[in-house]
C-alpha positions as CSV (number, residue, x, y, z in Angstrom):
1,M,-16.2,-0.4,55.7
2,T,-17.1,3.3,55.7
3,S,-16.9,5.5,58.7
4,P,-20.0,7.2,60.1
5,E,-20.6,10.9,59.7
6,P,-20.0,13.1,62.8
7,S,-22.8,12.7,65.3
8,P,-24.5,15.9,66.3
9,D,-25.9,14.2,69.4
10,H,-23.7,12.5,72.0
11,S,-26.4,11.8,74.6
12,A,-26.2,8.1,73.6
13,S,-23.5,6.1,75.3
14,G,-22.3,4.2,72.2
15,P,-19.4,5.4,70.1
16,D,-19.7,6.9,66.6
17,V,-16.5,5.1,65.6
18,D,-14.3,2.4,67.1
19,V,-10.9,4.0,66.4
20,L,-10.4,7.8,65.9
21,V,-6.9,8.7,64.7
22,I,-5.5,12.2,65.0
23,G,-2.9,13.1,62.4
24,A,-2.3,12.2,58.8
25,G,1.4,11.8,58.9
26,I,3.5,8.6,58.3
27,T,2.3,7.1,61.6
28,G,-1.3,8.1,61.5
29,I,-1.8,6.8,58.0
30,Y,-0.3,3.4,59.0
31,Q,-2.5,3.3,62.1
32,L,-5.6,4.1,60.1
33,Y,-4.8,1.3,57.6
34,L,-4.0,-1.3,60.3
35,A,-7.1,-0.5,62.4
36,R,-9.3,-0.7,59.4
37,E,-7.8,-4.0,58.3
38,A,-8.3,-5.4,61.8
39,G,-12.0,-4.8,61.4
40,F,-12.6,-1.6,63.4
41,S,-14.6,1.3,62.1
42,V,-12.2,4.1,61.6
43,Q,-11.9,7.9,61.2
44,L,-9.0,10.2,61.0
45,L,-8.9,14.0,61.7
46,E,-6.1,16.2,60.4
47,A,-5.4,19.8,61.0
48,G,-3.9,20.4,57.6
49,D,-5.6,20.4,54.2
50,G,-3.8,17.2,53.1
51,V,-1.9,14.1,54.1
52,G,1.8,14.1,55.1
53,G,2.1,15.4,58.6
54,T,5.7,16.6,58.9
55,W,6.1,16.3,55.2
56,Y,3.0,18.4,54.6
57,W,4.0,21.3,56.9
58,N,7.8,21.3,56.3
59,R,7.8,22.3,52.7
60,Y,10.6,24.9,52.9
61,P,13.3,24.9,50.1
62,G,15.8,22.2,50.7
63,A,13.6,20.0,52.9
64,R,14.4,16.3,52.4
65,F,14.9,13.0,54.1
66,D,18.1,12.1,55.9
67,S,17.0,8.5,56.1
68,E,17.2,6.6,52.9
69,S,13.9,6.9,51.1
70,Y,13.2,3.2,50.7
71,T,13.8,2.7,54.4
72,Y,11.5,5.5,55.4
73,G,8.5,4.4,53.4
74,Y,6.0,1.7,54.3
75,L,6.9,-2.0,54.3
76,F,3.5,-3.6,54.8
77,S,2.9,-4.1,51.1
78,Q,5.5,-5.5,48.7
79,E,3.3,-4.3,45.8
80,L,3.4,-0.8,47.1
81,F,7.2,-1.0,47.5
82,E,7.6,-2.3,44.0
83,E,5.3,0.2,42.2
84,W,6.7,3.3,43.8
85,E,10.1,4.3,42.5
86,W,12.0,6.8,44.7
87,K,14.0,9.0,42.5
88,E,16.8,9.8,45.0
89,H,18.4,8.0,48.0
90,F,17.2,10.9,50.1
91,A,13.9,12.2,48.7
92,P,12.9,15.9,48.7
93,Q,9.7,17.0,50.4
94,P,7.6,17.2,47.3
95,E,8.3,13.6,46.4
96,T,7.5,12.4,49.9
97,E,4.2,14.3,49.9
98,R,3.3,12.7,46.5
99,Y,4.2,9.3,47.9
100,L,1.9,9.7,51.0
101,N,-0.9,10.9,48.8
102,H,-0.4,7.8,46.6
103,V,-0.6,5.6,49.7
104,A,-3.8,7.2,50.8
105,D,-5.4,6.7,47.4
106,R,-3.9,3.3,46.7
107,F,-5.4,1.8,49.9
108,D,-8.7,3.9,49.7
109,L,-7.9,5.6,53.0
110,R,-8.9,9.1,52.0
111,R,-12.6,8.4,52.5
112,H,-11.9,7.9,56.2
113,M,-10.0,11.2,56.5
114,R,-11.3,14.7,57.4
115,F,-9.0,17.6,56.7
116,G,-8.9,21.1,58.2
117,A,-10.1,19.6,61.5
118,K,-7.7,20.6,64.3
119,V,-8.6,18.8,67.5
120,T,-9.2,21.3,70.3
121,A,-10.7,19.1,73.0
122,A,-10.7,15.4,73.8
123,V,-12.5,14.4,77.0
124,Y,-12.8,10.9,78.5
125,D,-16.4,9.8,79.4
126,E,-16.1,7.5,82.3
127,H,-19.8,6.3,82.0
128,S,-19.4,5.0,78.5
129,G,-15.6,4.4,78.4
130,T,-15.3,6.5,75.3
131,W,-13.7,9.8,74.2
132,D,-15.6,12.9,73.1
133,V,-13.5,14.7,70.6
134,V,-14.1,18.2,69.2
135,A,-12.3,19.9,66.3
136,D,-12.1,23.6,65.4
137,D,-14.3,23.1,62.3
138,G,-17.2,22.0,64.5
139,T,-16.6,18.3,64.0
140,K,-17.6,16.1,66.9
141,F,-16.9,12.4,67.4
142,R,-17.4,9.9,70.2
143,A,-14.7,7.2,69.8
144,R,-14.1,4.0,71.7
145,Y,-10.3,4.4,71.2
146,L,-8.5,7.7,70.6
147,I,-5.1,7.4,68.9
148,A,-3.1,10.6,68.8
149,A,-0.5,10.1,66.0
150,T,0.4,13.8,66.2
151,G,4.1,13.4,65.9
152,V,7.1,14.9,67.7
153,L,7.9,17.7,65.2
154,S,4.4,19.2,64.6
155,V,4.4,22.3,66.8
156,P,6.9,24.9,65.5
157,Y,8.6,27.0,68.2
158,T,9.4,30.7,67.6
159,P,11.3,32.5,70.4
160,D,9.6,35.3,72.0
161,V,11.9,38.0,70.7
162,P,10.9,41.6,71.3
163,G,9.4,43.3,68.3
164,R,8.9,40.0,66.4
165,D,5.4,40.9,65.3
166,E,6.4,44.4,64.2
167,F,8.6,43.3,61.4
168,G,7.3,44.9,58.2
169,G,8.7,42.3,55.8
170,E,7.8,38.6,55.4
171,S,8.4,36.1,58.1
172,F,8.1,32.3,57.9
173,H,8.9,29.3,60.2
174,T,10.3,26.3,58.4
175,G,7.9,24.1,60.2
176,A,4.8,26.0,59.0
177,W,5.8,26.9,55.5
178,P,3.1,28.2,53.1
179,Q,1.9,26.2,50.2
180,R,2.5,29.2,47.9
181,P,6.0,29.8,46.6
182,V,8.0,32.2,48.6
183,E,9.9,34.7,46.5
184,F,13.6,35.1,47.5
185,A,15.0,36.5,44.3
186,G,16.9,39.7,45.0
187,K,15.8,39.8,48.7
188,R,17.8,40.5,51.8
189,V,17.2,37.3,53.9
190,A,17.9,36.4,57.5
191,V,17.8,32.7,58.6
192,I,17.7,32.3,62.4
193,G,18.8,28.9,63.6
194,T,21.2,26.3,62.3
195,S,19.7,22.9,63.2
196,S,18.4,20.6,60.5
197,S,16.0,22.9,58.7
198,G,18.3,25.9,58.9
199,V,21.3,24.1,57.3
200,Q,19.1,22.7,54.6
201,I,17.5,26.0,53.5
202,V,20.7,28.1,53.4
203,P,22.3,26.4,50.4
204,A,18.8,26.0,48.7
205,I,18.3,29.7,48.5
206,V,21.8,31.2,48.4
207,D,21.8,31.5,44.6
208,E,18.6,33.6,44.6
209,V,19.0,36.1,47.4
210,A,20.7,39.4,47.3
211,S,22.2,38.7,50.7
212,L,21.8,36.0,53.3
213,T,22.7,36.4,57.0
214,V,22.7,33.3,59.2
215,Y,22.1,33.9,62.9
216,Q,23.6,31.0,64.8
217,R,23.1,30.3,68.5
218,T,24.9,26.9,68.6
219,A,27.1,25.3,65.9
220,N,26.3,21.7,65.0
221,W,28.4,18.8,63.8
222,C,27.2,18.9,60.2
223,T,28.5,16.2,57.8
224,P,27.6,15.6,54.1
225,L,24.3,13.9,53.2
226,N,25.9,12.5,50.1
227,N,22.7,12.1,48.2
228,A,22.5,10.7,44.7
229,P,19.8,9.5,42.2
230,I,18.8,5.9,42.5
231,T,19.9,4.1,39.3
232,A,17.9,1.6,37.4
233,E,20.3,-1.1,38.6
234,E,19.8,-0.1,42.2
235,Q,16.0,0.0,41.7
236,A,16.1,-3.6,40.5
237,Q,18.3,-4.7,43.4
238,L,15.9,-3.1,45.9
239,R,12.9,-4.9,44.4
240,A,14.8,-8.3,44.3
241,G,15.9,-7.8,47.9
242,F,12.7,-6.6,49.4
243,E,12.2,-9.5,51.9
244,Q,15.7,-9.2,53.2
245,L,15.5,-5.5,53.4
246,R,12.2,-5.6,55.3
247,E,13.6,-8.2,57.7
248,T,16.7,-6.0,58.4
249,L,14.7,-2.9,58.9
250,N,12.1,-4.6,61.1
251,T,14.8,-6.1,63.4
252,S,17.8,-3.7,63.4
253,V,18.6,-1.7,66.5
254,H,18.1,1.6,64.8
255,G,15.7,0.8,61.9
256,F,18.3,1.4,59.2
257,H,19.9,-1.1,56.8
258,H,23.4,0.1,57.6
259,P,25.9,-2.6,58.6
260,A,27.6,-2.1,61.9
261,H,31.4,-1.7,62.1
262,D,33.4,-4.6,63.5
263,R,35.7,-2.9,65.9
264,A,36.4,0.0,68.2
265,A,38.4,3.1,67.2
266,F,41.8,2.3,68.8
267,D,41.8,-1.2,67.5
268,D,43.2,0.5,64.4
269,P,46.5,2.5,64.1
270,E,46.2,6.2,63.6
271,D,46.7,6.2,59.8
272,E,44.0,3.6,59.4
273,R,41.6,5.5,61.6
274,W,41.9,8.7,59.6
275,R,41.4,6.8,56.3
276,F,38.3,5.3,57.9
277,Y,37.1,8.8,58.9
278,E,37.4,9.8,55.3
279,T,35.2,6.8,54.3
280,M,32.7,7.9,56.9
281,W,32.7,11.5,55.7
282,N,31.9,10.2,52.2
283,S,29.2,7.8,53.4
284,P,25.5,8.5,53.1
285,G,23.5,10.1,55.9
286,F,23.2,8.4,59.3
287,R,26.0,5.8,58.5
288,K,28.3,8.3,60.2
289,L,26.6,7.2,63.4
290,T,25.4,3.7,62.7
291,S,28.4,2.3,60.8
292,N,31.2,4.3,62.6
293,Y,33.5,2.8,65.2
294,T,31.6,0.8,67.8
295,D,32.7,3.0,70.7
296,L,32.2,6.3,69.0
297,L,29.6,7.4,71.5
298,A,30.9,5.6,74.6
299,N,34.6,6.5,74.3
300,P,35.3,10.3,74.7
301,K,38.7,10.0,73.0
302,A,37.3,8.2,70.0
303,N,34.5,10.8,69.7
304,A,37.0,13.7,70.1
305,E,39.2,12.4,67.3
306,W,36.2,12.1,64.9
307,C,35.2,15.6,65.9
308,E,38.8,16.7,65.2
309,F,38.5,15.2,61.7
310,I,35.2,17.1,61.0
311,A,36.7,20.3,62.3
312,K,39.6,20.0,59.9
313,R,37.2,19.4,57.1
314,I,35.3,22.6,58.0
315,R,38.5,24.6,58.1
316,R,39.4,23.2,54.7
317,I,36.1,24.1,53.1
318,V,35.4,27.5,54.7
319,K,37.9,30.0,53.5
320,D,37.5,32.7,56.2
321,P,39.3,31.3,59.3
322,A,37.1,33.3,61.8
323,T,33.9,32.0,60.2
324,A,35.2,28.5,60.1
325,E,35.9,28.5,63.9
326,R,32.4,29.8,64.6
327,L,31.0,26.9,62.7
328,I,32.9,24.3,64.8
329,P,31.0,23.2,67.9
330,S,32.7,23.8,71.2
331,D,29.9,22.8,73.6
332,H,29.0,19.2,72.7
333,R,30.4,16.0,71.2
334,F,29.3,14.4,68.0
335,G,26.0,12.6,68.6
336,E,25.1,14.5,71.8
337,K,22.7,16.4,69.6
338,R,20.9,15.1,66.5
339,P,23.6,15.7,63.8
340,P,22.4,17.5,60.6
341,F,23.4,16.2,57.2
342,V,24.1,18.8,54.6
343,A,24.8,19.5,51.0
344,G,26.6,22.7,50.2
345,Y,26.1,24.3,53.6
346,Y,29.7,25.1,54.6
347,E,30.5,26.1,51.0
348,A,27.7,28.7,51.2
349,Y,29.9,30.8,53.6
350,N,32.4,31.3,50.8
351,R,29.9,33.4,48.9
352,R,30.3,37.1,49.1
353,N,26.6,37.6,49.8
354,V,26.6,35.3,52.9
355,S,27.5,36.2,56.4
356,L,27.4,34.5,59.8
357,V,26.3,36.2,63.1
358,D,27.3,34.3,66.2
359,L,24.5,35.0,68.7
360,R,26.7,34.0,71.7
361,E,29.0,36.9,70.7
362,S,26.2,39.3,69.6
363,P,22.8,38.3,71.0
364,I,19.6,39.5,69.3
365,V,18.1,42.6,71.1
366,R,15.0,42.9,69.1
367,V,13.3,42.6,65.7
368,T,12.7,46.0,64.3
369,P,10.1,47.0,61.6
370,T,12.9,46.8,59.0
371,G,15.3,44.1,60.3
372,I,17.1,42.6,63.3
373,E,19.1,44.4,66.0
374,T,21.9,42.6,67.9
375,T,24.3,44.0,70.4
376,D,26.7,44.9,67.6
377,G,24.2,46.8,65.4
378,T,21.1,46.5,63.1
379,R,20.8,44.8,59.8
380,E,17.9,45.3,57.4
381,F,16.0,42.5,55.8
382,D,13.1,41.8,53.5
383,V,12.5,38.2,54.7
384,I,13.1,36.5,58.1
385,V,13.1,32.7,58.2
386,W,12.7,31.2,61.7
387,A,14.5,27.8,61.6
388,T,14.1,27.6,65.4
389,G,12.8,24.1,65.9
390,F,9.8,22.5,67.6
391,D,8.2,21.9,71.0
392,F,9.4,18.3,70.7
393,G,7.7,15.2,71.9
394,T,4.8,16.6,73.9
395,G,4.0,19.8,72.1
396,A,1.0,18.6,70.0
397,L,-0.5,16.5,72.9
398,A,-0.3,19.5,75.2
399,R,-2.5,21.6,72.8
400,M,-5.3,19.1,72.2
401,G,-7.2,19.8,75.4
402,I,-6.9,16.1,76.6
403,R,-8.7,15.3,79.8
404,G,-8.8,11.8,81.3
405,R,-10.6,10.2,84.2
406,G,-12.0,12.7,86.7
407,G,-11.3,15.5,84.3
408,L,-7.5,15.3,84.8
409,S,-5.6,17.3,82.2
410,L,-2.8,15.4,80.5
411,M,-0.5,18.3,80.9
412,E,-1.3,18.4,84.6
413,Y,-0.4,14.8,84.9
414,W,2.8,15.4,83.0
415,A,3.7,18.6,84.8
416,D,7.1,17.2,85.7
417,G,7.6,15.4,82.3
418,P,5.8,12.6,80.5
419,R,5.0,9.3,82.2
420,T,4.3,6.5,79.7
421,F,4.4,2.8,79.1
422,L,6.2,1.8,75.9
423,G,5.7,5.4,74.8
424,V,2.1,4.5,73.8
425,Q,-0.1,5.1,76.9
426,T,-0.3,6.8,80.2
427,Q,-2.3,6.0,83.3
428,G,-5.6,7.8,84.0
429,F,-6.3,8.1,80.3
430,P,-7.9,4.8,79.3
431,N,-8.3,4.0,75.6
432,L,-5.9,6.8,74.7
433,F,-2.7,5.9,72.7
434,F,0.0,8.1,71.2
435,P,2.4,6.3,68.9
436,G,5.3,8.3,67.8
437,G,5.0,10.6,70.8
438,P,7.2,11.0,74.0
439,H,9.4,8.1,74.9
440,A,9.3,7.0,71.2
441,A,11.8,6.7,68.4
442,A,15.5,6.5,68.9
443,G,16.3,5.7,65.3
444,N,14.6,5.7,61.9
445,N,11.2,7.1,63.0
446,P,8.8,5.2,60.7
447,R,10.3,1.9,61.6
448,Y,10.1,2.5,65.4
449,N,6.7,4.2,65.3
450,G,5.4,1.4,63.1
451,D,6.5,-1.0,65.9
452,Q,4.3,0.9,68.3
453,V,1.3,1.0,65.8
454,D,1.6,-2.8,65.3
455,F,1.5,-3.3,69.1
456,I,-1.4,-0.9,69.7
457,T,-3.4,-2.7,67.0
458,D,-2.6,-6.1,68.6
459,V,-3.8,-4.8,72.0
460,L,-7.1,-3.5,70.4
461,A,-7.6,-6.8,68.7
462,Y,-6.9,-8.8,71.9
463,A,-9.4,-6.6,73.8
464,L,-12.0,-7.1,71.1
465,D,-11.5,-10.9,70.9
466,N,-11.8,-11.2,74.7
467,G,-14.8,-8.9,75.3
468,F,-12.9,-5.9,76.8
469,A,-13.8,-2.3,75.9
470,V,-11.5,-0.4,78.3
471,I,-7.7,-0.5,78.2
472,E,-5.5,1.2,80.7
473,V,-1.9,0.7,81.6
474,T,-1.2,-0.2,85.2
475,E,0.6,2.1,87.5
476,R,3.5,-0.4,88.0
477,A,4.1,-0.8,84.2
478,E,4.1,2.9,83.6
479,E,6.4,3.5,86.5
480,R,8.9,0.9,85.4
481,W,9.1,2.1,81.9
482,T,9.4,5.8,82.8
483,N,12.1,5.1,85.4
484,M,14.0,3.1,82.7
485,V,13.8,6.0,80.3
486,N,15.0,8.5,83.0
487,R,17.8,6.3,84.2
488,G,19.0,5.6,80.7
489,A,19.1,9.3,79.8
490,A,22.6,9.5,81.3
491,S,23.9,6.9,79.0
492,P,26.6,7.9,76.5
493,Y,24.3,6.4,73.8
494,S,21.6,8.9,74.6
495,F,21.5,12.5,73.5
496,G,22.7,15.2,75.9
497,E,20.7,17.7,77.9
498,S,21.6,20.5,75.5
499,S,19.5,18.7,72.9
500,Y,15.9,19.5,72.2
501,F,15.3,15.8,73.0
502,F,15.3,17.0,76.6
503,G,12.9,19.9,75.8
504,T,15.6,22.4,76.9
505,N,14.8,24.6,73.8
506,I,11.4,25.5,75.2
507,P,11.3,28.0,78.1
508,G,9.7,26.5,81.2
509,K,9.4,23.0,79.9
510,P,10.4,20.2,82.3
511,V,13.9,18.9,81.5
512,R,13.2,15.2,80.9
513,Y,14.4,12.8,78.2
514,L,11.7,12.6,75.5
515,L,13.0,9.5,73.7
516,N,13.2,5.9,74.7
517,S,16.7,5.6,76.1
518,G,16.5,1.8,76.0
519,G,16.1,2.0,72.2
520,R,14.4,-0.5,70.0
521,P,15.7,-3.6,71.7
522,K,14.1,-2.6,75.0
523,L,10.8,-1.9,73.2
524,F,10.9,-5.3,71.5
525,S,11.8,-7.2,74.8
526,V,9.1,-5.5,76.8
527,I,6.4,-6.0,74.1
528,A,7.4,-9.7,74.0
529,D,6.9,-9.9,77.8
530,V,3.6,-8.2,77.7
531,V,2.2,-10.6,75.1
532,A,3.7,-13.7,76.8
533,N,2.0,-12.6,80.1
534,G,-1.5,-12.0,78.6
535,Y,-1.2,-8.2,78.4
536,D,-1.1,-8.0,82.2
537,S,0.6,-4.6,82.0
538,F,-2.8,-3.3,81.2
539,T,-6.0,-3.3,83.2
540,L,-8.6,-4.7,80.7
541,R,-12.4,-4.3,81.5
542,P,-15.6,-4.8,79.6
543,T,-16.8,-1.4,80.8
544,E,-15.8,1.3,83.3
545,P,-16.9,0.6,86.9
546,A,-20.1,2.3,88.0
547,P,-19.4,5.6,89.8
548,D,-19.4,5.5,93.6
549,T,-22.5,7.3,94.8
550,D,-22.0,6.8,98.5
C-alpha cells in the first residue's frame, strides 16, 4: 500500500492519509510498520535527513547504548533478530544508525517516509475530525490520526550564557552533532556538562586534544558500562533463546533481561555485601540498578552504603584527591538521577592535559570570543562542546504548533505540566497520540514505548472495526492517570526533583514528573482494564458533532 502525495488543496473534508507519524526514531519506525500492517494508509514526516531519531542526531564521539543492543532492537520479527548481528553488547551510534536504516529498507518503510520535513503546525479540524499538518519544507497533509513519536530527548538545551554566540571558535551540542567529522586533534577543548553525553565524550576525545577542560555543575554516580564484543557463542545463544528473551523483555518490570536479586541489603553480613558491590561494579550497564539489592532505592542506609562503595572506587581511580572529591556527588543518592555508565571517564582525570572546573565553586560568568570566563578567571579554547541535555518529555511537542478543539494550544493546556492518559493521549486533542512522550518509559525505552505503540494500534483497529473515526480520552481517565503519576513521583522508586525527569533543568518549565511513576506494571494493568471494558476510557464517535449554531 503506497501513501498519497501531499495534497495541495485541503478544502475537501477527507484525509490524505489515515495515519501520519511524526519522527523516524525507534518508536516512529515501529508505529509506521504496525499501522501499515494493520491496513491503514500511512506517512511519516522526519525533520532530519535520515532515520534514527536520537541515534541520528546524537552522533558525538563515544555515543552508544547503555541498554544491551539485542534488548534495545525490535522484537516483532524473529527473522530480523537473527539476520542482524550486533557486534558489541552496547552498540556505538554508527552501528545503531545502520541497524535502523536496515530495518527501514528490510520492511520497505522508506517509501512512506519524507525527510527534511520538520512539523511547524498541526491543527485539529473539528468539522472533519482530522488533523491539518504543515512542515517547514512546504509539505501539507490532512490525516485522520496524528501520532507524534517525537521522543523525549529530541530538543537539545543550551543554557543562555552571556556571550555564547560571540565565541570565535567552534561550538557543538552533543544532541545536534554535525554529520561531518569534528576535528579535535591538537585543539583546546571545553566540555560543559557531565551527564550521559558529557561523560561519554570525554574519554573518547582525550587522546586527540591538546587540552580538555570539563565544566561540571553536578557530579553524577558514574559506574562502569563494562562493554565487550558479542562472541560467536553468545550470538548462537541469543538466536536459540529468542522466544524466551522476547517473553522476558515483553513482560519484565523494566524491559531488561536482567535477573532480580533475591534479598535486601542487610540480609547479608557486611563482608558479603561488599563482595556483592564488587560484583555489581563489574556487571554490565543497568544491572547495577535492576539486579542490585531489592531495597537499594527504598532503604536510605542501603543506598548510602552502595554510594560509599562507589565513592571509594572513585578515590582509588582518580589520583588527585581534590579532583576525586569533586567527582563524588553530595546532593543526591544513587538512582535519584539517571546514572551514567562510563568507560575510562574517571581515568581521564589522571591525564596531564585534563582538568575539572567545579561550577558550584567557580560559576561561568560569560563566554568570551576566545574562551570561557568563570569567577576564578578565563581559559581560552578552540572548541566548546555543550553536553547540557534536553528539554525532556514535552520539548518536541511544545514546538510543533499543536492546536486541538477550539484552537486550544497543547502548551496552554499543559501550562502546569502534562496531563495524559497512559502517556499516549490528552483530552481536547482527539485523534492525537504521542507514544514515547511525557508519562512514558521508566525503563528500557524501546520496550515500554513499544507497549504504547501496540496499544495505540489496537485502539485504531478497534475504532475502524466498529465504525468510529474520532477517538478522545475521557476527562475522568486522564485525571486518574495524571493524579497517579503525580502522587507516585514522591516514591523512592521514582527519580528525584533534581533530575531532568522533572524538567528542572529548563528555566521556567513546570516542575512535574515526566515519567510514568507507576512503571510498566501499571501501564499493563490499566491497558488490560481498558480492553476488558470495551475501551470505555475513550469517547469513540463516527464523526465530530455538528457545531452549535444557536
